[in-house]
C-alpha positions in Angstrom: 0.0 0.0 0.0 1.2 3.5 -0.8 0.1 7.1 0.1 0.4 9.9 -2.5 2.1 13.2 -1.6 3.0 16.2 -3.6 5.1 19.3 -2.7 3.4 22.6 -3.6 5.2 26.0 -3.7 3.7 29.4 -3.8 5.2 31.8 -6.4 6.7 34.8 -4.7 7.8 34.3 -1.1 9.0 30.8 -1.9 6.8 29.1 0.6 6.3 25.3 0.1 4.1 22.8 1.8 3.2 19.1 1.4 -0.2 17.9 0.3 -1.4 14.4 1.0 -4.0 12.6 -1.1 -7.3 11.9 0.6 -8.4 9.1 -1.7 -5.7 6.5 -1.1 -3.9 4.4 0.0 -3.1 2.6 -3.3 -2.3 -1.0 -3.8 0.6 -0.4 -6.2 3.3 2.2 -6.6 2.2 2.8 -10.2 -1.4 3.6 -9.0 0.0 6.0 -6.5 2.3 7.6 -9.0 -0.7 8.1 -11.4 -2.6 9.8 -8.5 0.3 12.2 -8.0 0.1 13.2 -11.6 -3.6 13.8 -11.3 -3.1 15.9 -8.1 -0.3 17.9 -9.8 -2.5 18.6 -12.8 -5.3 19.8 -10.4 -2.9 22.3 -8.8 -1.6 23.6 -12.1 -5.0 24.0 -13.6 -7.0 25.3 -10.6 -4.7 27.2 -8.1 -3.1 30.3 -9.5 0.5 31.1 -8.5 1.1 27.6 -7.1 3.4 25.0 -8.7 4.4 21.4 -7.9 8.0 20.8 -7.2 8.0 17.1 -6.2 6.0 14.0 -5.4 6.4 10.8 -3.4 4.6 7.6 -2.7 5.2 6.3 0.8 3.9 3.3 2.8 1.3 4.5 5.3 2.7 5.7 8.6 6.1 6.8 7.2 6.8 10.4 8.4 6.8 13.1 5.7 
């Protein structure tokens, strides 16, 4: 099982924060990775002045 995370940064003051998926966890790393792409696309398309700088798929309970 894997949990999807992306790292989002705000343009300007260079403030970044992690965002955890609320749909998972996912059975495979590939499913998790696909979800991070979907999450990243949502950020790019719907939240002005924010951009995604990274992603990860961790096993549940692993500290971020």
